[in-house]
Each structure stands twice: as structure tokens, then as C-alpha cells.
MMTF fields as JSON, N, C-alpha, C and O atoms, coordinates in Angstrom:
{
  "mmtfVersion": "1.0.0",
  "mmtfProducer": "UNKNOWN",
  "numBonds": 415,
  "numAtoms": 416,
  "numGroups": 104,
  "numChains": 1,
  "numModels": 1,
  "chainsPerModel": [1],
  "groupsPerChain": [104],
  "chainIdList": ["A"],
  "bondAtomList": [4, 2, 8, 6, 12, 10, 16, 14, 20, 18, 24, 22, 28, 26, 32, 30, 36, 34, 40, 38, 44, 42, 48, 46, 52, 50, 56, 54, 60, 58, 64, 62, 68, 66, 72, 70, 76, 74, 80, 78, 84, 82, 88, 86, 92, 90, 96, 94, 100, 98, 104, 102, 108, 106, 112, 110, 116, 114, 120, 118, 124, 122, 128, 126, 132, 130, 136, 134, 140, 138, 144, 142, 148, 146, 152, 150, 156, 154, 160, 158, 164, 162, 168, 166, 172, 170, 176, 174, 180, 178, 184, 182, 188, 186, 192, 190, 196, 194, 200, 198, 204, 202, 208, 206, 212, 210, 216, 214, 220, 218, 224, 222, 228, 226, 232, 230, 236, 234, 240, 238, 244, 242, 248, 246, 252, 250, 256, 254, 260, 258, 264, 262, 268, 266, 272, 270, 276, 274, 280, 278, 284, 282, 288, 286, 292, 290, 296, 294, 300, 298, 304, 302, 308, 306, 312, 310, 316, 314, 320, 318, 324, 322, 328, 326, 332, 330, 336, 334, 340, 338, 344, 342, 348, 346, 352, 350, 356, 354, 360, 358, 364, 362, 368, 366, 372, 370, 376, 374, 380, 378, 384, 382, 388, 386, 392, 390, 396, 394, 400, 398, 404, 402, 408, 406, 412, 410],
  "bondOrderList": [1, 1, 1, 1, 1, 1, 1, 1, 1, 1, 1, 1, 1, 1, 1, 1, 1, 1, 1, 1, 1, 1, 1, 1, 1, 1, 1, 1, 1, 1, 1, 1, 1, 1, 1, 1, 1, 1, 1, 1, 1, 1, 1, 1, 1, 1, 1, 1, 1, 1, 1, 1, 1, 1, 1, 1, 1, 1, 1, 1, 1, 1, 1, 1, 1, 1, 1, 1, 1, 1, 1, 1, 1, 1, 1, 1, 1, 1, 1, 1, 1, 1, 1, 1, 1, 1, 1, 1, 1, 1, 1, 1, 1, 1, 1, 1, 1, 1, 1, 1, 1, 1, 1],
  "groupList": [{"groupName": "UNK", "atomNameList": ["N", "CA", "C", "O"], "elementList": ["N", "C", "C", "O"], "formalChargeList": [0, 0, 0, 0], "bondAtomList": [1, 0, 2, 1, 3, 2], "bondOrderList": [1, 1, 2], "singleLetterCode": "X", "chemCompType": "L-PEPTIDE LINKING"}],
  "groupTypeList": [0, 0, 0, 0, 0, 0, 0, 0, 0, 0, 0, 0, 0, 0, 0, 0, 0, 0, 0, 0, 0, 0, 0, 0, 0, 0, 0, 0, 0, 0, 0, 0, 0, 0, 0, 0, 0, 0, 0, 0, 0, 0, 0, 0, 0, 0, 0, 0, 0, 0, 0, 0, 0, 0, 0, 0, 0, 0, 0, 0, 0, 0, 0, 0, 0, 0, 0, 0, 0, 0, 0, 0, 0, 0, 0, 0, 0, 0, 0, 0, 0, 0, 0, 0, 0, 0, 0, 0, 0, 0, 0, 0, 0, 0, 0, 0, 0, 0, 0, 0, 0, 0, 0, 0],
  "groupIdList": [1, 2, 3, 4, 5, 6, 7, 8, 9, 10, 11, 12, 13, 14, 15, 16, 17, 18, 19, 20, 21, 22, 23, 24, 25, 26, 27, 28, 29, 30, 31, 32, 33, 34, 35, 36, 37, 38, 39, 40, 41, 42, 43, 44, 45, 46, 47, 48, 49, 50, 51, 52, 53, 54, 55, 56, 57, 58, 59, 60, 61, 62, 63, 64, 65, 66, 67, 68, 69, 70, 71, 72, 73, 74, 75, 76, 77, 78, 79, 80, 81, 82, 83, 84, 85, 86, 87, 88, 89, 90, 91, 92, 93, 94, 95, 96, 97, 98, 99, 100, 101, 102, 103, 104],
  "secStructList": [7, 7, 7, 2, 2, 2, 2, 2, 2, 2, 2, 2, 2, 2, 2, 6, 7, 7, 1, 7, 7, 1, 2, 2, 2, 2, 2, 2, 2, 2, 6, 6, 6, 7, 1, 1, 7, 6, 6, 7, 1, 1, 1, 1, 7, 6, 6, 1, 7, 2, 2, 2, 2, 2, 2, 2, 2, 2, 2, 2, 2, 2, 2, 2, 7, 7, 7, 1, 2, 2, 2, 2, 2, 2, 2, 2, 2, 2, 2, 2, 2, 2, 2, 2, 2, 2, 2, 2, 2, 2, 2, 2, 2, 2, 2, 2, 2, 2, 2, 2, 2, 2, 2, 7],
  "xCoordList": [-15.146, -15.751, -16.799, -17.544, -16.858, -17.789, -19.212, -19.445, -20.152, -21.553, -22.056, -21.445, -23.178, -23.769, -24.134, -23.92, -24.681, -25.05, -23.829, -23.872, -22.741, -21.516, -20.947, -20.486, -20.985, -20.496, -21.337, -20.798, -22.65, -23.534, -23.319, -23.327, -23.127, -22.873, -21.568, -21.48, -20.568, -19.289, -19.43, -18.819, -20.228, -20.457, -21.186, -20.838, -22.209, -22.934, -21.997, -22.022, -21.188, -20.241, -19.216, -18.803, -18.811, -17.858, -18.408, -17.662, -19.707, -20.333, -20.353, -20.469, -20.24, -20.252, -18.887, -18.777, -17.858, -16.499, -16.414, -16.935, -15.756, -15.648, -14.271, -14.031, -13.374, -12.009, -11.917, -12.898, -10.721, -10.477, -10.603, -10.255, -11.098, -11.353, -10.599, -10.88, -9.644, -8.871, -7.932, -7.597, -7.518, -6.619, -5.293, -4.724, -4.812, -3.562, -3.694, -2.783, -4.823, -5.049, -5.134, -4.618, -5.77, -5.89, -4.523, -4.23, -3.694, -2.359, -1.521, -0.771, -1.653, -0.916, -1.359, -0.525, -2.661, -3.189, -2.746, -2.523, -2.622, -2.212, -0.797, -0.428, 0.0, 1.385, 1.532, 2.651, 0.437, 0.504, 1.22, 1.938, 1.043, 1.624, 3.033, 3.616, 3.58, 4.92, 5.963, 5.996, 6.811, 7.871, 9.206, 9.825, 9.645, 10.946, 10.82, 11.735, 9.716, 9.472, 10.136, 10.082, 10.763, 11.457, 10.492, 10.851, 9.287, 8.298, 7.07, 6.003, 7.204, 6.076, 5.597, 6.384, 4.285, 3.746, 4.206, 4.577, 4.18, 4.668, 6.189, 6.843, 6.742, 8.192, 8.853, 9.813, 8.341, 8.898, 8.043, 6.855, 8.647, 7.93, 7.807, 8.495, 6.942, 6.66, 7.877, 7.956, 8.823, 10.019, 11.171, 12.292, 10.906, 11.935, 11.65, 10.529, 12.669, 12.566, 12.031, 12.663, 10.863, 10.298, 11.173, 11.288, 11.795, 12.667, 13.899, 14.311, 14.483, 15.64, 15.254, 16.017, 14.063, 13.601, 13.426, 13.849, 12.807, 12.597, 13.927, 14.06, 14.909, 16.23, 16.865, 17.461, 16.734, 17.25, 16.536, 17.163, 15.225, 14.426, 14.848, 15.01, 15.024, 15.432, 16.81, 17.06, 17.706, 19.044, 18.964, 19.636, 18.139, 17.989, 17.334, 17.737, 16.315, 15.656, 16.614, 16.588, 17.45, 18.425, 19.459, 19.889, 19.856, 20.882, 20.353, 21.015, 19.144, 18.633, 17.685, 17.448, 17.143, 16.268, 15.27, 15.354, 14.327, 13.361, 12.528, 12.121, 12.286, 11.614, 10.125, 9.372, 9.692, 8.279, 7.854, 8.652, 6.605, 6.054, 6.779, 7.008, 7.13, 7.828, 9.185, 9.549, 9.917, 11.22, 11.064, 11.889, 10.011, 9.745, 9.476, 9.963, 8.703, 8.427, 9.72, 9.905, 10.601, 11.865, 12.739, 13.358, 12.785, 13.566, 12.944, 13.662, 11.62, 10.95, 11.256, 11.466, 11.28, 11.631, 13.062, 13.332, 13.97, 15.358, 15.464, 16.175, 14.753, 14.784, 14.214, 14.792, 13.088, 12.472, 13.396, 13.533, 14.021, 14.936, 16.135, 16.535, 16.702, 17.848, 17.445, 18.209, 16.254, 15.766, 15.621, 16.01, 15.058, 14.874, 16.212, 16.375, 17.164, 18.5, 19.146, 19.755, 19.011, 19.552, 18.905, 19.584, 17.59, 16.884, 17.409, 17.631, 17.606, 18.098, 19.495, 19.788, 20.355, 21.716, 21.67, 22.409, 20.803, 20.657, 20.151, 20.652, 19.159, 18.645, 19.72, 19.83, 20.499, 21.576, 22.589, 23.022, 22.957, 23.925, 23.402, 24.126, 22.149, 21.548, 21.451, 21.742, 21.05, 20.928, 22.271, 22.35, 23.322, 24.662, 25.115, 25.682, 24.873, 25.238, 24.541, 25.168, 23.251, 22.493, 23.041, 23.217, 23.307, 23.834, 25.216, 25.534, 26.034, 27.36, 27.283, 28.062, 26.35, 26.163, 25.686, 26.113, 24.81, 24.301, 25.389, 25.375, 26.32, 27.379, 28.437, 29.207, 28.48, 29.51, 29.188, 29.954],
  "yCoordList": [6.164, 5.406, 6.295, 6.999, 6.265, 7.098, 6.569, 5.36, 7.5, 7.103, 6.62, 6.869, 5.93, 5.411, 6.562, 6.464, 7.647, 8.803, 9.417, 9.813, 9.493, 10.089, 9.221, 9.738, 7.923, 7.006, 7.14, 7.192, 7.195, 7.326, 8.669, 8.731, 9.739, 11.054, 11.03, 11.615, 10.364, 10.239, 9.502, 9.88, 8.462, 7.703, 8.556, 8.543, 9.304, 10.177, 11.237, 11.504, 11.826, 12.842, 12.24, 12.888, 11.022, 10.349, 10.123, 10.159, 9.889, 9.692, 10.973, 10.924, 12.124, 13.406, 13.783, 14.725, 13.053, 13.375, 13.322, 12.404, 14.311, 14.409, 14.011, 14.049, 13.634, 13.309, 12.035, 11.309, 11.776, 10.571, 9.356, 9.408, 8.275, 7.093, 5.854, 4.746, 6.038, 4.884, 4.448, 5.24, 3.205, 2.682, 3.446, 3.725, 3.777, 4.537, 5.899, 6.337, 6.567, 7.88, 7.761, 8.618, 6.724, 6.531, 6.29, 6.815, 5.506, 5.246, 6.514, 6.766, 7.31, 8.568, 9.509, 10.137, 9.608, 10.464, 9.971, 10.774, 8.675, 8.117, 8.539, 8.516, 8.927, 9.328, 10.845, 11.332, 11.593, 13.052, 13.583, 14.578, 12.951, 13.48, 12.959, 13.296, 12.149, 11.602, 12.695, 13.344, 12.896, 13.892, 13.219, 13.5, 12.341, 11.692, 10.188, 9.546, 9.612, 8.194, 7.267, 6.048, 7.818, 6.945, 6.126, 5.048, 6.609, 5.862, 5.521, 5.246, 5.536, 5.289, 3.847, 2.932, 3.659, 2.306, 1.582, 0.409, 2.281, 1.693, 1.622, 2.613, 0.48, 0.332, 1.052, 1.8, 0.827, 1.454, 2.672, 2.541, 3.842, 5.072, 5.262, 4.595, 6.16, 6.337, 6.812, 6.575, 7.476, 7.953, 6.949, 7.263, 5.753, 4.723, 3.586, 3.436, 2.802, 1.723, 0.443, -0.141, 0.025, -1.254, -2.415, -3.431, -2.249, -3.3, -3.48, -4.607, -2.368, -2.448, -3.108, -3.902, -2.779, -3.395, -4.899, -5.687, -5.296, -6.724, -7.458, -8.601, -6.812, -7.427, -7.643, -8.689, -6.653, -6.789, -7.923, -8.736, -7.964, -9.004, -10.395, -11.31, -10.55, -11.852, -12.253, -13.429, -11.278, -11.56, -12.102, -13.078, -11.469, -11.915, -13.291, -14.142, -13.506, -14.82, -15.924, -17.033, -15.619, -16.611, -16.907, -18.05, -15.886, -16.045, -16.807, -17.714, -16.439, -17.011, -18.181, -18.933, -18.363, -19.489, -19.817, -20.877, -18.904, -19.142, -20.398, -20.671, -21.154, -22.443, -22.382, -23.274, -21.347, -21.251, -19.783, -18.884, -19.555, -18.203, -17.285, -16.113, -17.802, -16.992, -16.543, -15.375, -17.442, -17.086, -16.112, -15.215, -16.286, -15.337, -13.94, -12.945, -13.873, -12.586, -11.933, -10.725, -12.731, -12.196, -11.673, -10.616, -12.412, -11.964, -10.693, -9.758, -10.656, -9.447, -8.245, -7.137, -8.465, -7.384, -6.898, -5.698, -7.833, -7.448, -6.629, -5.625, -7.063, -6.348, -4.943, -3.971, -4.839, -3.528, -2.616, -1.434, -3.162, -2.369, -1.901, -0.74, -2.785, -2.413, -1.338, -0.405, -1.458, -0.474, 0.904, 1.924, 0.911, 2.184, 2.772, 3.992, 1.923, 2.419, 3.078, 4.142, 2.444, 3.041, 4.398, 5.347, 4.488, 5.752, 6.811, 7.957, 6.435, 7.386, 7.877, 9.064, 6.98, 7.359, 8.318, 9.302, 8.028, 8.894, 10.276, 11.291, 10.314, 11.603, 12.384, 13.601, 11.686, 12.336, 12.954, 14.091, 12.203, 12.687, 13.927, 14.91, 13.878, 15.007, 16.226, 17.346, 16.012, 17.114, 17.78, 19.008, 17.0, 17.554, 18.313, 19.4, 17.759, 18.449, 19.805, 20.801, 19.842, 21.096, 22.118, 23.288, 21.675, 22.613, 23.121, 24.284, 22.27, 22.72, 23.702, 24.654, 23.483, 24.422, 25.781, 26.817, 25.786, 27.047, 27.792, 29.021, 27.058, 27.685, 28.369, 29.189, 28.049, 28.612, 29.995, 30.599],
  "zCoordList": [13.093, 12.013, 11.339, 12.021, 10.021, 9.263, 9.396, 9.43, 9.47, 9.573, 8.211, 7.172, 8.256, 7.029, 6.087, 4.879, 6.632, 5.804, 5.145, 3.98, 5.896, 5.343, 4.215, 3.198, 4.404, 3.375, 2.105, 1.0, 2.268, 1.107, 0.409, -0.82, 1.173, 0.589, -0.198, -1.277, 0.331, -0.362, -1.681, -2.68, -1.681, -2.909, -3.951, -5.131, -3.494, -4.425, -5.011, -6.213, -4.166, -4.647, -5.6, -6.561, -5.341, -6.212, -7.608, -8.587, -7.705, -9.006, -9.834, -11.058, -9.16, -9.855, -10.428, -11.212, -10.039, -10.483, -12.004, -12.637, -12.573, -14.033, -14.549, -15.755, -13.662, -14.059, -14.876, -15.038, -15.388, -16.176, -15.271, -14.091, -15.83, -15.019, -15.484, -15.028, -16.391, -16.84, -15.716, -14.835, -15.752, -14.714, -14.724, -13.668, -15.908, -16.022, -15.35, -14.647, -15.563, -14.941, -13.431, -12.714, -12.944, -11.495, -10.868, -9.793, -11.528, -10.995, -10.982, -10.038, -12.037, -12.103, -10.989, -10.337, -10.769, -9.704, -8.325, -7.419, -8.169, -6.884, -6.52, -5.346, -7.515, -7.278, -7.098, -6.938, -7.121, -7.06, -5.827, -5.918, -4.692, -3.461, -3.176, -2.146, -4.066, -3.847, -4.048, -5.094, -3.048, -3.152, -3.455, -4.481, -2.575, -2.763, -2.914, -3.43, -2.478, -2.677, -1.673, -1.838, -0.633, 0.318, 1.155, 1.627, 1.346, 2.117, 1.274, 1.824, -0.02, -0.92, -0.811, -0.566, -0.998, -1.022, -2.283, -2.235, -3.398, -4.644, -4.578, -4.255, -4.876, -4.802, -5.978, -5.791, -7.182, -8.378, -8.725, -9.022, -8.684, -8.991, -10.493, -11.266, -10.903, -12.331, -13.12, -14.326, -12.464, -13.169, -13.091, -13.491, -12.582, -12.461, -13.445, -13.932, -13.724, -14.702, -14.061, -13.181, -14.518, -14.053, -14.512, -13.827, -15.696, -16.22, -15.323, -15.052, -14.865, -13.961, -12.646, -12.096, -12.14, -10.893, -11.084, -10.239, -12.186, -12.447, -12.611, -12.174, -13.236, -13.383, -12.008, -11.753, -11.129, -9.763, -9.036, -8.357, -9.188, -8.53, -9.012, -8.205, -10.319, -10.871, -10.367, -10.104, -10.232, -9.705, -8.288, -7.954, -7.449, -6.053, -5.989, -5.195, -6.833, -6.83, -7.287, -6.753, -8.268, -8.733, -7.655, -7.499, -6.918, -5.876, -4.673, -4.168, -4.204, -2.952, -3.153, -2.207, -4.326, -4.665, -3.547, -2.927, -3.294, -2.208, -2.468, -3.598, -1.395, -1.525, -1.194, -1.585, -0.484, -0.128, -0.062, -0.329, 0.293, 0.297, 1.284, 0.987, 2.429, 3.431, 2.895, 3.03, 2.302, 1.741, 0.566, 0.392, -0.236, -1.328, -0.76, -1.296, 0.319, 0.96, 1.451, 1.307, 2.026, 2.524, 1.385, 1.505, 0.291, -0.867, -1.449, -1.803, -1.548, -2.039, -1.142, -1.636, 0.171, 1.1, 0.869, 0.914, 0.624, 0.355, -0.926, -0.974, -1.96, -3.244, -3.07, -3.554, -2.383, -2.153, -1.354, -1.667, -0.333, 0.488, -0.339, -0.247, -1.136, -1.979, -2.98, -3.226, -3.56, -4.533, -3.866, -4.433, -2.662, -1.949, -1.506, -1.491, -1.147, -0.791, -2.006, -1.893, -3.16, -4.396, -4.662, -5.055, -4.448, -4.647, -3.68, -4.073, -2.424, -1.421, -1.769, -1.628, -2.218, -2.613, -3.796, -3.838, -4.75, -5.913, -5.504, -5.988, -4.613, -4.121, -3.383, -3.532, -2.598, -1.858, -2.827, -2.643, -3.844, -4.828, -5.552, -5.712, -5.986, -6.695, -5.775, -6.195, -4.54, -3.583, -3.34, -3.303, -3.174, -2.965, -4.2, -4.083, -5.381, -6.626, -6.734, -7.094, -6.423, -6.498, -5.507, -5.846, -4.293, -3.275, -3.636, -3.39, -4.212, -4.621, -5.772, -5.826, -6.699, -7.813, -7.3, -7.809, -6.301, -5.746, -4.973, -4.907, -4.396, -3.589, -4.454, -3.954, -5.716, -6.612, -7.049, -7.801]
}
């Protein structure tokens, strides 16, 4: 656990930061370390379509018609899992294409 002095020093140093402070900039910076996105906290990455994700989500909600918060959570988990599976399949396809091009 961080000491009180360390926490205060961190806050003082944070005030010295000169970077952009808009919400958009913070979200962009939060994605800096993302490599493939298979374990990302954000379900939809910045290079993916939020509209496509929402369309998938609406399809699942229409199909399963969750009745309470628990069922909504389960449907959301299914949508997130399906989205990540699609991402993994896409990454696999691109990786194979690149390796085949290099082998030629």
C-alpha cells in the first residue's frame, strides 16, 4: 500500500503534467499499450466500429430479451465474448496472410 507521502507526491507531480487533458485525449492515451486487444478492458477498440458492436448487441437483446439485471449481464457477456472471438479470428486471418506473403 502506498504511503501518504507517496500519494501526495504523486498528486503534485500529476499537476505538473503538460499533456492534453480532454476526455478524448485521455481515452486515446489509455489505449497506448494495446497490442491485439484480446484481453483489453475496453470491448470496442478505437480501430473498431462502435456502430457494428451496437448492432450486434441489439441483435442479442432482441433474441434473448433479458428480463432483469442478471440476464442483461449475461447477454452483455455473450456479446463481448462474440466480439472478441470475431477479433481473434480476424487477427488469425491477417497473421496467416502476412506469413504466407513473406514465404513467397
